[in-house]
N, C-alpha and C positions, 0 to 999 in steps of 0.2 A: 785808216784804222790799223792798229798794230796786229801782230799775228795772233794775239789773244792767248798767250801762255798763261798758266795759273799764276806765276809770280807777277806777270804784267797786270792781270786783272786785279789781284790783291793790292798791288802798288797803287793802281788808279783809285781803288776804293779808299785806301789809307790816306791818300792825298786829296780826296774830294771834300770840298767845303760842305756839301750837303749829304754826305754819306751815300753817294750814288755811284753806280758803275754799270756799264753795258757789258753783258755777257756776249762774247763773240760767237759767231756760228762755229759749229764743230764740237760743241760740248753736250749735245743732246743725246739722251738714250730713250728712244720712244717719244712719249709726249713731254718729257721733262728734262731739264738739265741734270747731268750727273750729280747724284746726291752728295758725293764727296766735295764737289765744288760749292754746292749750296751751303754745306756745313762750314766750309772754310771761309766763305763770305761772311756768314753769321759770326764765326769766331773772331775774324779780323776786326769787325765792327766793335765787338765787345772789348777786345784787347786794346784798341785805340782809345776807348773810353776809360778803361781801368788805368791805363798809363799812356797819355798822349804822346810821350817821347818814344814809345814802342821799344824802349831799351831795358827798362828795369821792371817790367811787369812781373808780378808774382806768377809762378808757374801755374798752368792749367791743371786742376786736379780732377774735374769732372765736367762733361759736356753732355747735355740732353737735347736732342734735336727732334722736332716733330715736322714731318714733311706734310704740310697742310694742303697744298694744291700744286699742280704742275708749275715748275719754274721755267719761264721762257728764255730763249736766247734774245734778250732785250734789256732795256734799262730797268734796274731794280734799285730800290732804296732800302738801306739797312738802318732801322730806327732802334738804336741801342740805348739802354738806360741802366744805371746802377741801382740795385735793389738795397744793398747795404754794404758799407765799408766797416769791417771789424778790424781788430788789432792785427789779426793774422789772415783772415779770409775776407775776400771781396766777392760778392755775388752780383751777377748781371744777367740781363735778358735782352733779347732782340727780336724784332719782327722784321723779316725781309719781305718787302712788298713789290709786286709788279702792278703798277697802277694803284688801285684801291684794294686789290686782293692780297691778303697775306699768303705767301707761298711757303715760307719757312719760319717756324717759331723755335727759338733755342734759349736755353739758360745755361749758365756756366758758373763754376766756383773756382776762383783763383786763390791759392794759398801759399804763403811763405813757409819755409821749413822751420821746424822747432826741434829742440833737443828732447828726444823721447826714446823709449825702448823700441827696438827694431825687430820685426819678424820678417825674414826673407821669404820670398815666394818659392813655392815648391813645384811650379809648373814644369811639366816635362817638355824638353826641347828635343824633338826627334824628327827633324825635317828630312824629306827626300832630298837627294843631292840636286842642287840647282841645275847642273848641266845634264841631269838624267833625261831631260826633255828639251827640245829646241825652244828658243824664245818665241812667244806667241806673235804671229803676224796678223795684226788686226785687219789690215787691208785685204789680205788674201782670204781671210775667213769671213769677210763682210760683217765685221763686228762694228759697234758704234765707234765713230771717228775719234772720240776723245781718248780711247785706249791707245792710240798711236803715240800719245804723250808719255807713256809709261813703258818700261821694260818689264815684261811679265813672263815668268816660267811657271806654268800651271802644272804642278807635280803630283797633286794628291787626290784626283778624282772629283766627284761632285759636278760633272759636266752636264749642263742643261740639255734636256731632250735625249739623254743617253739611255734612259730606262734602267740605269744601274742601281737605283734606289740606295745611293750612298747616304751615309749619315755625317760625313765630314768632307772637307776639301782643304787642300793646302797649296799655297803658291808663294813664290818669291817675287817681290815687286820693288821697283825703285822709280823715281822721277827721272825723265830725260832732261828736264829743265832744272836750272840751279835754284833751289828753294832755301838757300842759306839765310835769306832775310826773313823767312817765315818758318822757323823750326817746328812750331806746333802744328800749323796748318799743313806742313809737309806730311806729318804722320796722320792727321785727321783725314786728308784726302786719300791716302793710300789705304787706310783701314776700311773704306767703303767700296773697294774694288770687287771683292768676291760677290757673285750673284747669290740669290737664295739657293741653299743646298737642296731645298725641296724640289727645285726644277729638274733635278736628276731623276726624280721619280716619274717623270713623264717622257713620252716619246714624240710628243707633238708640241707646237708652240702654246705657251700659257702666259697670260698677263701676270705681271708681278711688279711690286714696288715696295719700298720701305715705308712703313707707317711711323714708327718711332725708333730712335737709335740712342743708346747710352754708351758713352765712351769714357772710361776712367783711366787716368794715367798713374802708373806705378812709379815711374821715374820722370823728373822734369824734362820736358822735350829739349830744352836748350843744352842739356848735358849729353844728349845722344848725338854721336858723330857718324853713326852708320848711315850709308846711303841705301843699301839693300835691307829689306825687312822680310821676315817670313810670317805669313798669315796662316794660322791654323784654326779653322772654323768648324763648328759642330752643330748639326741640326738637333735640337732638343725635343721638339714636338711640332705637330702640324695637324690642324683640324678646322673645318668650317671656313676654309679660305684664309686662315691666319697661321703663320709659322713663326717659331721662335728659334733663333740661332745665336750661339755664343762664339766668341772669337778671342784668340790670344795673338798679340803682335810682338814679335821678337826681333832683336837686332841680328845682324849676321853672326855675331858671336854668342848668341843664345841668351841675351839679356831680355827679360820680360819687360816690355815698355808700357803696354796698355791692355785693357780688357774691354771687349766689345760685346754688346747685347742688342739685338735687333728684333723688333716685331715687324713682320712683313705680310703683305696681302698677296694672294695668288688666286686666280680664277680663270676658268676656261671661256 
């Protein structure tokens, strides 16, 4: 079996006659595979159906992902379908299954650009300097092994179990592997790296996972050439074991690429 990098896994899925792929060991975080990988698998299955050539697909405009059950490091099947093809927008959905169990359900809207009035985003880009902290060493910190596949400078707080009660976190991230063939999945996977900011309100281990995740693209991913991205995420509210956090994904030059919103569960 190959080393199981993200581009290798997505390439095997794209080339599979039955839309199946085996998730290599090393991608788990707790009971489930890293959510960014699960979302990237779901997206790739839909992209292949929207445009089988994978060359002229209309850009992804929105992706809604529900993490239904733990996704194992094993064979999964991505059953994608087109819901509607319009003149500009194509909508699709996918069920990712492990055996008979749906583990990820996602829907996406792909849309070609049209001539319209433009309103530029006003998002504030004020990152901490990337080199203000050393690169995170996932091995030394005994963090999930999949984090070794990314370069991460965690600059903005929100550290789990710190008791800091932060409301935001910021980090610089990039893939170590070449994601050129998967420009949209490249951003989708990175956008799920920050943990729940709510975990910084605890000083002990707490169970947490994503329940649902909405990601909206401001710019077509295939126009983005940046490798480094800055993730600025804010905890909006938390109660009864559910938290809501919003995020902004910027290029290295401060271009707003996408908006993230997650509902997460946490419990002792």
